[in-house]
N, C-alpha and C positions, 0 to 999 in steps of 0.2 A: 856132210851138213855143214854149212859155215856156221861157224858158232856166233850168236848175236852178241854185241856190245852189252859189256857190263854196267852197273848191275841190273840185273834182269830175272823175270821168273820163266823157268824152264819146267814144262809139265809132259810128262810121260803119259801119253795117250792112252797106251795100253793098259798100264797100271789102273788109270782113271777109270776105264771102260770095267775093269775087273771090280773094282770097288763098287762101282754103279750096279752092277749085275749081282754083286753079293748082298747087299742090301735090299734091291728089289726082291731077290728070292727069299730072302728072311721075311720080308712084309707079306708076301705072298702066302708062304706056308702058314704063317700065323695069323692069317685072314685079317690084316690090317689095310688100310689105306696107307699110302707111302705120298707126302708131299715134303719133297727136300727143300731145304731152307736155301735159297739163291744168295743171301747176305754173304755166304762163303765164297761163290764165285764170280756172281754179276755177269754171268756169260749166256748169251743167247744159243751158242753152240752147246753148250754143257747142260742148259735147262732142257734143250730139244733131245740129248742123249739120255737124260734121266726120264722124260716121257715116254720116250720110244722102249725103254726098259721096262715101264710098266707104272710109273709115276702117274697119279691122278691130276697132279699140277703141282706148282711150285709155292712155296712162300717167297714173300720179299719184305723186308724189314723198314723199307720206306717207301713213299709214292714213287721218287725218282726211279727207284729200281723197278717198281711196277710199270712205271710209262716206258722204260725202255726195255725191257723183258716181255711186254705184253705180245701174245701172239706165238712165242717159242714154246710154250706148254699148254696143256688145254684149260687150265684155269689158275687163277692168282688169289692166294690169301695174303693180306697186308696183315702183319703179325703185331705192328707196334700202332698203338692209338695215335690218331691224328687231331688237331683242332682248328676250328675257325673255318670262315667262309671260304677263304680261299683253297684250302685244302679238299672242302665238300665241291667245290668247282672243278678241281683237278679230278676226283673220283666220277664226277657226271660226265667228265670227257671222255674217260675211260669206258664208261660204259657205253656212249654214244658210238665209242670206236667198236662194240659188241665183245669187249673183253668181258670173259666170265671172271666176276670180282666178287669177292667178299673182304670186310674188313673188320677189324676187331676194336669193339668200343668197351670202355668200362665207366662212361659218365654219361647221364642224359644230355648233357650240354651239346655233345656231338651230334646228337638226332635233332635237335633244333636248329643246329647249323646246315641240316639237309632239307629243311623245310623248302619246297619250291625249286630245288636244285636238280632233282633227278629226273631223267625220262621216264614216261607214265609206262612205256612197253619193256622196261627192262629193271625189275626191282634189284637193289642192292642186298647183297648177303650179308649179314650181320652175325657176326661171331661174340659172345660176350666174354670179355678177358678176366679170369680170376686170378688174384693176388694168391700167390701158394705160400705167400709168409715173406715175401722178399722186400716188400714195401716199395717195388718200383712202379708198377702199374697194376691193373687189375681191381676189380670190386672187391671190397674188404671183406664182405660177409654174405652167406647163400641169400638171405632175404634182398641185397642188392641186387643180384643177379636175377632173382625172381622179378623184380619190378623192372627190370631192363627187358627181361625177356617179354613182359607182358606190354611194354610200351612199343617195342620192335613188333611184335605179332599184331598189334592193333594198324598198324598202318600199311595200306597196298602198295606202297614205294619200297617197302623193305621186307626181307625174307629172313627170319630167324633160322640160323644154319647151325647153332650149337654154341659150344663153350671153348675156349682156350685155357690150358693149364700148362705154362713152361716154368720148370725149376733150374733155372740157369745157374746159380750158385753150387748146386750139386753135380754139374756135369763133369767137373773135374777132379772130384775127391779120388785120389790114386786107386784105392783097393776098392774091388767090386762090393765086397762085403759091407763096408762102412757107406758105400753108395748106396745100396740097397737099403740099408736100414734109415738113411737120411730120406730116401724116397717113400719109404713106408710111413714115415711120420707126416711128411707134406699130404700124402694121398688120403689121410683122414679127412682134410678139408675139402677135397677133390669130390670124395663118397659123400660127405654132407651137401656138398652144393648139388650134385645130380639128383639126391634123394630129395632135396627141396624143390628142385624144378620139377621132377617127376610129379610130387605130391600137388603141384599146382597146375597140373595139365600140360606143361613145358618140357617133357623129355627132351635132351638134347640130341639133335639127329646125328652130330659129330661131335667127338670129344677129342681134340687136336692138341699135340703138344709133344714134349719128348724131345731128345737129341741125340746126339752120337754117342755122349757119355751114360746114357740111360735107355737107349732104346731097346736093350734085351730085358732090361729091369721092368720097363714099362710095359711091354709086351706081356710078361709075367704076370704083372698085377692086375691085367685085364679091365682097367677103367678107360684107358685111352682106345679111341677106335682109328685115329690116325696119327702118325709118326711124322715128325718133322726134323729129322737129321740133317747137318749140312757138312761138317768138316770130316767126315768119312769118306768123301771122294777125293780129299787131298793128304789127310793127316798133316799134323804138325808137332812139334816137340812136346806141347802140354799134353795132348791127347795120346802120344808114343808112350808118356809115362804112365798112362791109364790102364789097369788092367779092366778091358771093354766087356768080354763075355759078348753074349747075344751073336750078331753076324762076323764078329771081329775074329781073327785080326785083319786090318786092311793094311794096304801098301802104303807106304810114302810115295806118292805120287808128284808133287810138288816141290820145287827146290829153288832157292835163289843162286844164281852164278855170280861171282866177284873176282876182280883181279889183283894181285899183289902189286901196288904201285909204289910202295918204298921199303926197303929192307937195308937200313942203315945201321941197326942197332943189332947186337946180339941177342938171341934168345925172343925176339919178335919182331913182325912186320906189319905193315899197313895194309889194308884193302879198301876197295872203293864202295863199300857197303856200309852206309851209316843209317841214322834215324830216317832218312827220306826213302830207303829201300827195305826196311825192315821194321815191323812193328815192336814198340818196346815194352807193352803193357803186360807180358807175361815172361819177362826174364831175357837171357841172353838166347840167340839161336844156336843150334848145335852143328859144329863143324864136321861135315860129313866126309869129304875127300879133298884131294889136292894139296894136302899137306900133311904131315906127321900125324898119326893117330894120338889122341891126348891133346891136341892143340884145342885152345879155349879162346873164345871170342868175347870181346867187350865192346860197347859204343864208346866211340871218341869224337862224335861230332855228327853234323847234318851229311856230311859225305863220306865220313871215313869210319872204318872199326879196326881194332887191333886184334891179331892173332898172337897169343903167348904159347910159345913152342915148350914141348917137353924139355928137361934137361938133355944136354947133349944131343938134340934131335938136329939135322941138317935146315940151313937156312933155304926156303926157297927162293927161287930167283925172281927179280921184279918181270911182270908180265905172266906169272904163274896163275892159272884158272882155279878158283877155289868155290867150293860147293857146300851150301849150307841148307840147313832145315830151319825154317822159321819157327819161332816158339809160338805163334799165333798167327794161322794161315789167314784168318778174314781180314784184319785190317792190314796185312803185308799186302795181299791183293789190291787192296783199296791205294795202295801208293803206286801202283805200276798202271799201264796202259795196254799191255800186250802179254799173252801167254805163247812161248814160243815152245813147238810141240817137238818131242821125239817119239819114235815107236816105230812098229813096223808097217809098210805099205802107206805110208801118209801122202795123201793129196793135197794138203795145207801144211805151210810152214809155221803158221800162226793163227790164233784166235784175238779179237778182240775183247778187252775187258769191258763191256758195253756199258754197264750201270756204275762205273767207280765215280767217287765224289758224291755231291749232294744235289746238283741240277740245279744251282741258283743261277747259272749262266743262261738260261732256257726259259721261255716262257711256257707256262702250262697249256695243255691242249694241244 
């Protein structure tokens, strides 16, 4: 294998496939629909592999992701609320492409934006987004969910598909017991909302949510009917520090390769992977191989990172290749264009990261 230029993403396709299979088997045994979140990988090739393994579809965080990944899996759920006539027009364009699409809504204003936009023969699936207490998005109270569900059900161009309940801040609580307690407290609101909808004659057809950190807890709680894990396919340092349970442990399939470009000081060297190659929101990446064990990374600029060596460790040569595990895989992926593949019996050297960025450079539809 010819090594790609650094900094770059290197994906172990075999480990990826084992992670995909492990989660798919877990969901099947537990009687849950699996809809993995494509915000992690942004890749048509990976979405297709997840669908082949049994996923009912994928989640997308943005309309741009949905536009780029349409057709790679049987259906798409847009998990972040959008607003305005321009977004409504892009959604309508996806429906005209015969994309099986559902979107989350947490305010009647977006229902109004859809007026006159949608094709008559392709109702848009609507999932009511429930705020689990994060204060980020979602309806604030069960009665608001009922009101929105009634408004959706009254329209022939819309289809009431259920509710979404995603506890993002709980996903990375390190210990399984503490995470379970936190989700149990959040689930009081979910159970109350499900009961209110049922009492109104609007029981949710699907209750979707969860993530890599809570998929096992969510399965045991018995309230969700569909799981949305994303990072399990790659794993990163943040999730690697968590006691996952459920279908875990998962393998680290994705790594960032870098090169030593300067070695002029005793005790540390500089590599060519800085904040343009590695996300910074979850701390420092983990130094995996290519240098003495115990070496520690720190960000030193757009293009550079510093590796501090343990006492008396040998100085690596300029040109040495270093392997890192990202602290947060999702935004790290968004900094790159290509997955460089390793594994047995490869027929492709790389996969494009089809949906990276935000899509402001193209016209909708």
